[in-house]
N, C-alpha and C positions, 0 to 999 in steps of 0.2 A: 759727730762724736757721741756718744751715749752720754746721758746726763745723770745715770745711775753709777755713784762712786763707790767702790769697795777699796777699804784699807785692809790688808791682810798682813799682819806681824808674824814672822816665822814662815816665811812663804817659800824658801828656797828648796825644800825638800819635804817628803813624808806628807802628811795629810794637808799640811799648810800649802804646799805646791799644789797638790791635788784640787784643793778647794779653790785656789787661785785660776786653776785651768777651767774648772767647771764653771765658775762665775764669768770669766771672759768669754766661754762658748756660749754662755746665756745672755751676751750682750752687756755685761758690766765692764766699765773701765777699772783695771785692776791697779791698785798702789800697792806694789809689792815690797815689802821691807824684810831684809834680813841681813847678816854679817857677812854672808858668802856670797862674793860677787859672782864667781863662776856659776854658782847653782843658780842665782837670779838671771844670769845670761841664758843659761839653759832653758829655764822657765820661759823667759821672753821669746825664745825661739820657738818653743812648742805652742805658745799662744798665738804668736803671729802666723805660724803655719796653718793655724785653725781659723784664722781671719780674725782673731781677737784684739784687744788694746790692752797695753800694760804701760806703767811707768814705774821705774826700777829706782829703788832706794836703799842703796847697800849701807846699812849703818846698824851700829849697836844700840838696842831699845834702852839700855842702861845709861847712855849718854843724853842727859836731860837736854842740853842745848841743841842735839842733834834733832830730837824727836820734836822739840818745840819748832824748830825751824821748818820741819816737816809739816806739821800741822798748819803753821801759818802758810807754807805754800800751798797746801790743798784749799784752805779757804782764799787765798789770793786768786787761785786758779778756777775753783768751781763754786766757792761760797759755802759748801757742805760736804758732808760724807753721809751717805745712806746707809753703809753697812761696815761695821768694824769687826773683823775676824781674827780673835787672839790666839795664835797657836804656838808663838814664841815661848820657849822653855829651856831651862837648864836641867838635864837629868844626870845629877850627880852619881858616880860609881856607887853600887850596892856595897853597904859596909855595916857591921854591927853598929849599934848606936854609940857605944863607947869608944870607937874608933874612927868616927866620921873626923875627914880631913878639914882642917878650919878653912883653906881656901875654898874647897868645894862648897862648905856650907855658906861661905860669905857670898861666892858667885850665886849660888841658889837663892838665897834671900835676895841679893841685888836684882836678880833677873825675873824669878817667879813671883816676888811679893812687891818689893819697892818700885820696879818699873811699871808693873800692873797699876799700883795706885797711881804713880805719876800719868801713866797714860789715860787713866780713866778722867782724870782732870782735865788733860788735853783735848781728848777726843770728844767728851761729851758736849762741848758747845757747837761742834762740827755735825753731829748726830742730832741735835735739837734743832740744827738749822735746816735739816731735811723734812720733807713731808711725813716720813715714816721711818726715822733713823733707829737703827737696831745694832746691838753689840751681840755677838756671839762668842761664848767661852766653851771650852771643852774640857771636861772633867776628866780624871784618871784617879779613882778613889784608892789610894794605896795608903793613906795615914794609917799608922798603926801595925802596918804588916812587917815582918821581920825583914831585915836590912835595908828597907825603903826609908830610913829615918830622915834623910836630908831632904830627898825627893818627896816622899810623902807628906812631911810637915809644911814645906813650903808650897807644893801645888794645892794642899787643903786650904793654906791661908789664901792663895791666889782666889781660889773659888768662894772661899768666905767672903772677900772683897767683893767679888761679882754678885754674890747673894743678897749683900747689903745694899749695893747699888741697884739690884733688882727690886729689892723691897721698898725702896725710896722713890722709885721713878714711875709707878704705874699710873699716875695722872698728869704728870710733867713731861713724860718721855726722857730719855730713849727707851724704846723696848729692850729688855736684856733677857737673853736665852741663854740657857746652860744646858748642854747635851753631853751625854757620855758615849763616845764613839764605840765601837765593836773593836776587838783586838785585830790589829793589822800587822803586816810583815814590814815594819818601819825600822830605820836604822836604830831609833831609841830603844825600842822593843827588843831588838836583836841583842843590844848591850845588856839588857836585863835578865833575857832569856836565851842565851847564845845555843843552847841545843834544842829548842823548841821547834817541831814540824811546822813549817811555814804553810803547807798546802791548806789546812783547814782555815786560815785566819782571812779575814775579809781583805778585799782589794781597796786601797786608799781611794781610787777613783770612784768605787761604788759608794763607799762610806761619804765622800763629799757630794755626790749626787744627792744622797738621802737628806745629808744635814742642810743643804741650802734649798731644799725643796720648800716652796711656798715663800721664800723671802722676797 
């Protein structure tokens, strides 16, 4: 079994699933986290069919005890994590700023901001225990755009957390990377831009390959 361990949060579909598949195809053991059990099982089928290895962790990243148990399990089994790719996101429906649904805002804050901050604290020791631990965050700069109030504000806050962590760790590790993927025909984007032509958009598989190159 490979000793390169990648934790992918938000791995059941879209870019997260594509990154998980690309990592497994490159010899990584992927710990795939998502709330959707069916999506994870389909991901695992594809990974196994290609000769890769994955551990499925169907759980909600906003439940601290579940994530704490997962990180403890990674430590007990492997003693470290070499890579954390954080793709989990709550994409609230588009809405004028004055009409944002309170429950959508609460969930956006819980998933995009609070869970990210909590996970940084939990995952950092695992990455520091690796020879070259790396965290990868994916930006989507929508802050300030019309109708993107809940998503744009909380995604910007998530990336602000990542940038602070990045600024704090150049000498101690882990390495923190922040990349901006090209527009892709994901379910999230389809909800934001339902009438958009999909043919010109980048394939998640291609973006995954680009984003993990050199890791």
